[in-house]
C-alpha positions as CSV (number, residue, x, y, z in Angstrom):
1,M,-6.0,9.2,-9.4
2,V,-3.2,9.0,-11.8
3,N,-4.7,9.3,-15.3
4,T,-3.9,6.7,-18.0
5,A,-2.0,9.1,-20.3
6,R,0.1,10.5,-17.5
7,F,0.8,7.0,-16.2
8,R,2.0,5.8,-19.7
9,R,4.3,8.8,-20.0
10,A,5.7,8.2,-16.6
11,V,6.5,4.5,-17.3
12,G,7.9,5.4,-20.7
13,N,10.3,8.0,-19.1
14,L,11.6,5.7,-16.4
15,G,14.8,4.9,-18.3
16,R,15.6,8.6,-19.0
17,G,16.3,11.8,-17.1
18,A,17.4,12.3,-13.6
19,G,16.9,9.8,-10.8
20,T,17.2,6.1,-10.6
21,P,14.7,4.2,-12.8
22,L,14.1,1.4,-10.2
23,I,13.4,4.0,-7.5
24,A,11.1,5.9,-9.8
25,I,9.1,2.7,-10.4
26,L,8.8,2.1,-6.6
27,E,7.5,5.7,-6.2
28,L,4.9,5.2,-8.8
29,Q,3.9,1.9,-7.3
30,L,3.4,3.5,-4.0
31,A,1.5,6.3,-5.6
32,E,-1.0,3.8,-7.1
33,T,-1.3,2.1,-3.7
34,A,-2.1,5.4,-2.1
35,T,-4.7,6.0,-4.7
36,A,-6.2,2.6,-3.9
37,C,-6.3,3.6,-0.2
38,R,-8.1,6.8,-0.9
39,L,-10.7,4.9,-3.0
40,A,-11.2,2.4,-0.1
41,R,-11.8,5.3,2.3
42,A,-14.3,6.8,-0.1
43,V,-16.1,3.5,-0.1
44,A,-16.1,3.3,3.7
45,E,-17.5,6.8,3.8
46,G,-20.2,6.0,1.3
47,R,-18.9,8.5,-1.3
48,V,-18.7,6.0,-4.1
49,A,-21.8,4.5,-5.7
50,P,-22.4,0.8,-5.2
51,G,-20.8,-1.2,-8.0
52,E,-18.5,1.6,-9.2
53,A,-15.6,1.1,-6.8
54,P,-14.5,-2.5,-7.9
55,E,-14.2,-1.3,-11.5
56,K,-12.1,1.8,-10.4
57,M,-10.0,-0.4,-8.2
58,A,-9.4,-2.9,-11.1
59,E,-7.8,0.0,-13.1
60,I,-5.6,1.0,-10.2
61,E,-4.5,-2.6,-9.7
62,H,-3.7,-3.0,-13.4
63,R,-1.4,0.0,-13.3
64,G,0.2,-1.4,-10.1
65,D,0.8,-4.8,-11.7
66,T,2.3,-3.1,-14.7
67,L,4.8,-1.3,-12.5
68,R,5.6,-4.4,-10.5
69,A,6.4,-6.2,-13.8
70,E,8.6,-3.2,-14.9
71,L,10.5,-3.4,-11.7
72,V,11.1,-7.1,-11.9
73,A,12.3,-6.7,-15.5
74,G,14.5,-3.8,-14.4
75,L,16.1,-5.9,-11.6
76,A,17.1,-8.6,-14.1
77,G,18.6,-6.1,-16.6
78,A,20.1,-3.4,-14.4
79,P,23.9,-3.4,-14.1
80,A,23.6,-2.0,-10.6
81,A,20.8,-1.3,-8.2
82,P,20.6,1.6,-5.6
83,I,20.0,-1.0,-2.9
84,D,20.2,-4.8,-2.6
85,R,18.2,-6.4,-5.3
86,E,16.5,-8.8,-2.9
87,D,15.4,-6.0,-0.7
88,L,14.0,-4.1,-3.7
89,F,12.1,-7.2,-4.7
90,R,10.7,-7.8,-1.2
91,L,9.7,-4.1,-1.0
92,S,7.9,-4.1,-4.3
93,R,6.2,-7.4,-3.5
94,S,5.0,-6.1,-0.1
95,I,3.6,-2.9,-1.7
96,D,1.8,-5.1,-4.2
97,D,0.4,-7.1,-1.4
98,V,-0.9,-4.0,0.3
99,L,-2.6,-3.0,-3.0
100,D,-4.1,-6.5,-3.4
101,N,-5.6,-6.4,0.0
102,L,-7.1,-3.0,-0.5
103,R,-8.6,-4.3,-3.7
104,D,-10.1,-7.3,-1.8
105,F,-11.5,-4.9,0.9
106,V,-13.3,-2.9,-1.8
107,R,-14.5,-6.1,-3.6
108,E,-15.8,-7.7,-0.4
109,W,-17.5,-4.5,0.7
110,D,-19.4,-4.6,-2.6
111,L,-20.2,-8.3,-2.2
112,Y,-21.3,-8.1,1.4
113,E,-23.4,-4.9,0.7
114,I,-22.0,-3.1,3.7
115,A,-23.3,0.3,4.7
116,A,-20.9,3.2,5.3
117,A,-19.4,3.1,8.7
118,D,-16.7,4.9,10.8
119,A,-15.1,1.6,12.1
120,Y,-12.8,1.3,9.1
121,L,-11.7,4.9,8.7
122,G,-9.0,5.0,11.4
123,L,-7.4,1.9,9.9
124,L,-7.4,3.4,6.4
125,D,-6.0,6.7,7.6
126,A,-3.2,4.8,9.3
127,T,-2.6,3.0,6.1
128,A,-2.4,6.3,4.2
129,S,0.1,7.6,6.7
130,G,2.2,4.5,6.5
131,L,2.3,4.7,2.7
132,D,3.3,8.4,2.8
133,D,6.3,7.5,5.1
134,L,7.3,4.6,2.8
135,R,7.4,7.1,-0.1
136,L,9.7,9.4,1.9
137,A,11.9,6.4,2.7
138,V,12.1,5.4,-0.9
139,K,13.0,8.9,-2.0
140,T,15.9,9.0,0.4
141,I,17.3,5.5,0.0
142,A,19.9,6.4,-2.6
143,R,21.3,9.5,-0.8
144,D,20.7,9.2,3.0
145,A,20.3,5.8,4.7
146,R,19.7,7.4,8.1
147,E,16.6,9.3,6.8
148,T,15.4,6.1,5.2
149,S,15.6,4.3,8.5
150,Q,13.6,7.1,10.2
151,S,10.9,7.1,7.6
152,A,10.7,3.3,7.6
153,L,10.3,3.3,11.4
154,A,7.5,5.9,11.1
155,S,5.8,3.6,8.6
156,K,6.1,0.7,11.0
157,K,4.4,2.8,13.7
158,S,1.5,3.3,11.3
159,A,1.4,-0.4,10.5
160,N,1.3,-1.1,14.3
161,E,-1.5,1.4,14.7
162,I,-3.6,-0.4,12.1
163,R,-3.2,-3.6,14.1
164,R,-4.1,-1.8,17.4
165,L,-7.2,-0.2,15.9
166,Y,-8.2,-3.6,14.5
167,D,-8.1,-5.1,18.0
168,V,-10.1,-2.1,19.3
169,E,-12.8,-2.4,16.6
170,I,-13.0,-6.2,17.0
171,G,-13.5,-5.9,20.7
172,R,-16.3,-3.3,20.2
173,L,-17.9,-5.5,17.5
174,F,-18.0,-8.6,19.6
175,R,-19.5,-6.9,22.6
176,G,-22.8,-7.0,20.8
177,E,-25.0,-9.8,19.4
178,L,-23.2,-12.1,17.0
179,T,-25.1,-11.5,13.8
180,M,-24.3,-12.0,10.1
181,D,-23.6,-8.3,9.8
182,V,-21.1,-8.6,12.6
183,L,-19.3,-11.4,10.8
184,K,-19.2,-9.5,7.6
185,C,-17.7,-6.5,9.4
186,R,-15.1,-8.8,11.0
187,E,-14.0,-10.0,7.6
188,L,-13.5,-6.5,6.4
189,L,-11.6,-5.5,9.5
190,R,-9.4,-8.5,9.1
191,R,-8.7,-7.5,5.5
192,L,-7.3,-4.2,6.8
193,D,-5.4,-5.9,9.5
194,V,-3.6,-7.9,6.8
195,V,-2.8,-4.6,5.1
196,G,-1.0,-3.6,8.3
197,L,1.0,-6.8,8.2
198,R,2.1,-6.3,4.6
199,L,2.9,-2.6,5.3
200,N,5.1,-3.7,8.2
201,E,6.9,-6.1,5.8
202,A,7.5,-3.3,3.3
203,A,9.0,-1.1,6.1
204,D,11.2,-3.9,7.2
205,A,12.6,-4.4,3.7
206,L,13.5,-0.7,3.5
207,A,15.0,-0.7,7.0
208,D,17.2,-3.7,6.0
209,A,18.2,-2.0,2.9
210,A,19.2,1.1,4.8
211,V,21.3,-0.9,7.3
212,K,23.2,-2.5,4.4
213,R,23.9,0.9,2.8
214,R,25.3,2.2,6.1
215,A,27.5,-0.9,6.7
């Protein structure tokens, strides 16, 4: 997890030094979302004590919201952006949506009092992989649109894998008796399916931005 002091220094330095400030914000936003994904996986594995995860996730979400606000403010004041402003806004919003749904996954897990289970791990691993590819795409957007397109495509494949695994797990779940626990698990799986949808949207925003740079 990114500690508070380091986070504040990073945000404070966005306007200075090498690199594009708006891209730096996106990288930090993705880093926080990846941290949220790791926390969600720890919850699914039973490695976080009940009641602790929502508080930890709230801290991560707060940092993500701060970065999102920084980016929106930066878009309004920057004389030039590395990619189309609309695409940057769409990308940041979709990343924020991924984080929000990971937050809701952790919150609902705590509310439903779910026991650790393997059913969610594949979806969370695919999410982590998709976020890693998004970070690679963001790093290259200002210098190599072709690399950006390749990384965005890889992220879309991970997003599609989340949706495929969702179908597999739902099929397995509904082969048994329809109990309250089954319905709770279905809600959690659906939450991760929505993560896949939002991840796909983020990859599309980057792919569109790359096409515009190559035009």
